C-alpha positions in Angstrom: 155.5 145.6 15.5 152.3 145.3 17.6 153.3 144.6 21.2 151.1 142.2 23.2 152.9 142.6 26.5 155.7 144.5 28.2 158.1 143.1 30.7 159.7 145.5 33.2 163.1 144.2 34.5 164.5 146.2 37.4 168.3 145.8 37.7 170.5 146.8 40.6 174.0 145.3 41.0 173.1 142.0 39.2 176.3 141.5 37.2 176.7 137.9 38.3 173.2 136.9 36.9 172.3 139.5 34.3 173.8 137.7 31.2 172.1 134.4 32.0 168.8 136.1 32.9 168.7 138.2 29.8 169.5 135.2 27.5 166.8 133.2 29.3 164.3 136.0 28.8 165.1 136.1 25.1 164.8 132.4 24.6 161.5 132.2 26.6 159.8 135.0 24.7 161.5 134.9 21.3 158.3 134.0 19.5 156.1 136.5 21.3 155.4 140.2 20.7 156.9 141.5 23.9 158.7 144.7 24.7 161.4 144.5 27.4 162.0 147.5 29.6 165.2 147.3 31.6 165.5 149.8 34.4 169.0 150.1 35.9 168.7 151.7 39.3 172.3 153.0 39.6 174.2 149.8 39.6 177.9 150.1 40.6 179.1 146.6 39.8 179.2 146.7 36.0 175.6 145.8 35.3 174.9 149.2 33.7 177.8 148.8 31.3 176.8 145.2 30.5 173.2 146.3 29.6 174.5 149.2 27.5 176.9 147.0 25.6 174.9 143.8 25.2 171.1 144.4 24.9 171.4 145.5 21.3 173.3 142.2 20.5 170.5 140.1 21.9 167.2 142.0 21.2 165.9 143.8 18.2 166.0 147.6 18.9 162.3 147.8 18.6 161.5 145.3 21.4 163.7 146.7 24.2 164.3 149.9 26.1 167.0 150.7 28.7 166.3 153.3 31.3 169.2 154.3 33.5 168.4 156.1 36.8 
Protein backbone atom coordinates (compact mmCIF):
# COMPACT_ATOMS: atom_id res chain seq x y z
CA UNK A 1 0.00 0.00 0.00
CA UNK A 2 1.50 3.32 -1.04
CA UNK A 3 0.79 5.97 1.55
CA UNK A 4 0.07 9.50 0.33
CA UNK A 5 -0.21 11.09 3.78
CA UNK A 6 0.11 10.38 7.47
CA UNK A 7 -2.16 11.76 10.14
CA UNK A 8 -0.77 11.98 13.66
CA UNK A 9 -3.42 11.87 16.37
CA UNK A 10 -2.26 12.76 19.89
CA UNK A 11 -4.50 11.27 22.58
CA UNK A 12 -4.60 12.14 26.27
CA UNK A 13 -7.66 11.33 28.35
CA UNK A 14 -10.16 11.53 25.49
CA UNK A 15 -12.43 8.60 26.35
CA UNK A 16 -15.59 10.71 25.94
CA UNK A 17 -14.69 11.65 22.36
CA UNK A 18 -12.32 9.00 21.02
CA UNK A 19 -14.85 6.57 19.53
CA UNK A 20 -16.73 9.24 17.62
CA UNK A 21 -13.52 10.92 16.51
CA UNK A 22 -11.90 7.71 15.25
CA UNK A 23 -15.04 6.68 13.38
CA UNK A 24 -15.21 10.12 11.75
CA UNK A 25 -11.55 9.86 10.73
CA UNK A 26 -12.23 6.49 9.14
CA UNK A 27 -15.27 7.72 7.24
CA UNK A 28 -13.56 10.91 6.08
CA UNK A 29 -10.45 9.19 4.73
CA UNK A 30 -11.71 5.70 3.83
CA UNK A 31 -11.00 6.21 0.12
CA UNK A 32 -7.56 7.75 0.65
CA UNK A 33 -4.15 6.16 1.11
CA UNK A 34 -3.52 7.46 4.61
CA UNK A 35 -1.64 6.06 7.58
CA UNK A 36 -3.00 7.01 10.99
CA UNK A 37 -0.53 7.28 13.84
CA UNK A 38 -2.20 7.40 17.25
CA UNK A 39 0.03 8.51 20.11
CA UNK A 40 -1.36 7.88 23.57
CA UNK A 41 0.42 10.10 26.06
CA UNK A 42 -0.31 8.09 29.20
CA UNK A 43 -4.08 8.41 29.38
CA UNK A 44 -5.61 7.30 32.68
CA UNK A 45 -9.30 7.45 31.71
CA UNK A 46 -9.57 4.30 29.57
CA UNK A 47 -8.49 5.90 26.28
CA UNK A 48 -5.43 3.62 26.07
CA UNK A 49 -7.52 0.52 26.49
CA UNK A 50 -10.09 1.72 23.98
CA UNK A 51 -7.40 2.34 21.37
CA UNK A 52 -5.76 -1.06 21.98
CA UNK A 53 -9.09 -2.91 21.77
CA UNK A 54 -10.78 -1.07 18.91
CA UNK A 55 -8.36 0.36 16.34
CA UNK A 56 -7.88 -3.04 14.70
CA UNK A 57 -11.66 -3.37 14.34
CA UNK A 58 -11.89 -0.07 12.46
CA UNK A 59 -8.67 0.19 10.45
CA UNK A 60 -6.66 -2.21 8.33
CA UNK A 61 -3.51 -3.17 10.25
CA UNK A 62 -1.39 -1.64 7.49
CA UNK A 63 -2.85 1.84 7.77
CA UNK A 64 -2.59 2.56 11.48
CA UNK A 65 -0.05 2.49 14.24
CA UNK A 66 -0.50 2.93 17.99
CA UNK A 67 2.31 4.37 20.04
CA UNK A 68 1.86 4.34 23.81
CA UNK A 69 4.08 6.61 25.87
